[in-house]
N, C-alpha and C positions, 0 to 999 in steps of 0.2 A: 557444537555450533551455537552461536549467542547471538541474539536479535535485541537491538534496544531503539526504541523508538522516541524521539524527542521533536519539540516544536510544537506540541499543542497548546492551545490556551484559549482565552475567551476572545471573541472578535464580534464586530457589528456586522449585521447582514450587507451584502455588497462588497466587503472586503476580500483580502486575501490571506493565505497562510501556506507556509509551507513545512511541511513533515518530513523528517528525517528517519532513516532506519540504518542504524550502523550495524554491519554484520562481522562475524568473526568466525572461523571454524569452519566455513561452506568448502567445498570442493569447486573452486572458481572455473575449473574447465567445464563444469556441467551444472548449471543452477538455474533457479529462477526464483524472484521474490515478487509477492503479491501485497498489496493494500487491502485490508478489510474494514468495514467498520460494524458497530453495533450500537443501535439505539435502546434505551430502555424500553423493554416489553417487545422488541422485535428480534429477528432472528438476524444472525449475522450475515453480511450480504459483501459479495467482491467486488472491489472499486477499479483497480488496475494491476496489472502485473508486467514484468520485463524479464526476460531471459538474458543469457550470459552475451548473446550478440546483438541486446539492445532492441529485439522484436518486442511490441507491447501489444496489450489487449486492454481495452478500456470498455468499462460498463457502458452501454449504448448510451443511457440516459444522461451520463455525464461528460460525452464527448463533447470537447470545446469549452468545458468548465474545469476539469481535472486531467492533469498530465502525469506522467511518471517518466522518471529519468535516473540515470545511474553515473557515479563517478567511480570507476573502476578502481582508480589509483588510492579512493579512501575507502572502498568496500562499502559505500554508502548509496542507498537508493532513497530517492526524493518522492514526496507526493505534492505537487503542486496544485492548490485549491485556489480558484478565481472565483468572484461574485459568489461569494458563500452566502446560502440561505438558512434560516432558523432550523429547517428541515435536515441540515447537516450535521445537527448537533448529535455526537455519539462519540463513543469510545472507539479510537482507531488503532489497529493493529497490522504489524508487517508479519508477513510468513515467508518461509522460505523452503525449497526442496530439492532434492538431487534427480529426480525421477525425469531423466531429460526425454527420452522416447515416449512417454504416456502424459507427462504433466508440462513439461516445460518448452520443447521445440516446437517452433512456428506460432503457435497460438497460446502464449502462457495461460495456463488455467486459472479461472476465477472463482472456482469451487474450493471452499475451506477445507473440505474433506481430503483433499489431494496436498495438503501441505503438513508436515509433519514438525516443522519448527516453528515456534512463536514466540513473539517479543510480549513483552507485558503491557503494551497499551498506551497510548497518549490521550488524554481527553480534549475535546473540541467541543466549546461550547458557543452557539452563534445567538447573539440577542437581535431583537428586531427595532 
């Protein structure tokens, strides 16, 4: 399994950014992908997740700002971030797993410990 994030960079507050997570090697019959972020000095936190059926989970405080989607033909999952704020500055990671019954189905997990496969991350820096 390989995951590769892209799309990070520097953006001004109030702007938008779309991150991509290109996947390969997943069992596409049963999987989910989550987006996580970690700011300096802080714990990693879950942002959004999506399963093979398109069911999503969004962290409550980010609903209406961030959305997750997937392009099954491209095996790619996206994180659209709108009205970005300086406190969104972090390293952003995507992660995946195949534990359908316990992690993915119905309400894909936002817990990092539930995911076995991780990308290298992409940095997002937001200036005020």
